TIDREN-14705 format. One record per residue (C-alpha): x, y, z. Coordinates in steps of 0.1 Angstrom, whole numbers. Layout:
N
<xx = X	yy = Y	zz = Z>
...
# end
This chain:
105
<xx = 834	yy = 718	zz = 714>
<xx = 840	yy = 750	zz = 700>
<xx = 813	yy = 766	zz = 683>
<xx = 819	yy = 748	zz = 650>
<xx = 814	yy = 716	zz = 666>
<xx = 847	yy = 705	zz = 667>
<xx = 857	yy = 688	zz = 702>
<xx = 888	yy = 697	zz = 719>
<xx = 917	yy = 676	zz = 720>
<xx = 909	yy = 661	zz = 754>
<xx = 876	yy = 652	zz = 744>
<xx = 880	yy = 627	zz = 716>
<xx = 868	yy = 597	zz = 727>
<xx = 875	yy = 562	zz = 712>
<xx = 843	yy = 551	zz = 714>
<xx = 829	yy = 582	zz = 692>
<xx = 860	yy = 576	zz = 670>
<xx = 852	yy = 540	zz = 665>
<xx = 816	yy = 548	zz = 657>
<xx = 822	yy = 571	zz = 633>
<xx = 848	yy = 548	zz = 615>
<xx = 821	yy = 521	zz = 616>
<xx = 807	yy = 533	zz = 587>
<xx = 825	yy = 521	zz = 553>
<xx = 822	yy = 557	zz = 534>
<xx = 832	yy = 576	zz = 568>
<xx = 862	yy = 552	zz = 571>
<xx = 870	yy = 556	zz = 535>
<xx = 874	yy = 595	zz = 540>
<xx = 895	yy = 595	zz = 567>
<xx = 912	yy = 565	zz = 549>
<xx = 918	yy = 590	zz = 517>
<xx = 929	yy = 619	zz = 540>
<xx = 953	yy = 596	zz = 561>
<xx = 973	yy = 586	zz = 530>
<xx = 975	yy = 620	zz = 517>
<xx = 1001	yy = 643	zz = 522>
<xx = 1000	yy = 661	zz = 560>
<xx = 978	yy = 690	zz = 558>
<xx = 958	yy = 681	zz = 530>
<xx = 927	yy = 698	zz = 527>
<xx = 896	yy = 683	zz = 505>
<xx = 863	yy = 696	zz = 495>
<xx = 833	yy = 672	zz = 508>
<xx = 824	yy = 666	zz = 473>
<xx = 858	yy = 655	zz = 462>
<xx = 856	yy = 622	zz = 478>
<xx = 827	yy = 613	zz = 453>
<xx = 807	yy = 593	zz = 480>
<xx = 774	yy = 579	zz = 463>
<xx = 749	yy = 595	zz = 485>
<xx = 727	yy = 623	zz = 485>
<xx = 741	yy = 663	zz = 496>
<xx = 719	yy = 659	zz = 530>
<xx = 738	yy = 624	zz = 536>
<xx = 769	yy = 637	zz = 528>
<xx = 765	yy = 666	zz = 548>
<xx = 753	yy = 638	zz = 579>
<xx = 786	yy = 619	zz = 574>
<xx = 804	yy = 650	zz = 575>
<xx = 792	yy = 662	zz = 606>
<xx = 799	yy = 627	zz = 625>
<xx = 831	yy = 628	zz = 616>
<xx = 838	yy = 664	zz = 626>
<xx = 818	yy = 657	zz = 660>
<xx = 839	yy = 628	zz = 667>
<xx = 870	yy = 646	zz = 664>
<xx = 885	yy = 627	zz = 631>
<xx = 882	yy = 660	zz = 608>
<xx = 884	yy = 696	zz = 609>
<xx = 862	yy = 714	zz = 587>
<xx = 872	yy = 750	zz = 576>
<xx = 847	yy = 773	zz = 559>
<xx = 856	yy = 782	zz = 518>
<xx = 826	yy = 804	zz = 510>
<xx = 804	yy = 782	zz = 490>
<xx = 819	yy = 749	zz = 504>
<xx = 838	yy = 735	zz = 532>
<xx = 871	yy = 717	zz = 532>
<xx = 880	yy = 687	zz = 552>
<xx = 915	yy = 680	zz = 570>
<xx = 924	yy = 651	zz = 591>
<xx = 931	yy = 662	zz = 630>
<xx = 965	yy = 640	zz = 627>
<xx = 986	yy = 656	zz = 656>
<xx = 951	yy = 654	zz = 678>
<xx = 944	yy = 617	zz = 666>
<xx = 981	yy = 606	zz = 672>
<xx = 984	yy = 618	zz = 706>
<xx = 949	yy = 606	zz = 717>
<xx = 948	yy = 572	zz = 697>
<xx = 984	yy = 565	zz = 687>
<xx = 986	yy = 540	zz = 659>
<xx = 948	yy = 545	zz = 648>
<xx = 955	yy = 566	zz = 616>
<xx = 982	yy = 539	zz = 605>
<xx = 953	yy = 510	zz = 610>
<xx = 929	yy = 529	zz = 588>
<xx = 954	yy = 539	zz = 563>
<xx = 965	yy = 502	zz = 558>
<xx = 932	yy = 493	zz = 552>
<xx = 921	yy = 478	zz = 517>
<xx = 893	yy = 499	zz = 501>
<xx = 860	yy = 485	zz = 496>
<xx = 852	yy = 477	zz = 461>
# end
């Protein structure tokens, strides 16, 4: 992992990714990013998850440490972007499956 907690591409594992995606809120974040134009960056708050700030931080840490997202420091906030290229090389087709899922009500 780098100094910000992002694993290198070769460190992204199916187990860690599936564990991160097991949570419906985290899966929703990845689904929204997978459906967005390539390179889209969004702040954590922009997803409107119904959780406290501490829980939101926890969810994004899990997504970052599993290798699903890269977080970029924007001063007083952090933006998240999908690691699409890395994931397509490591786990081909996974993002297509997540993007195709029907969102939970």
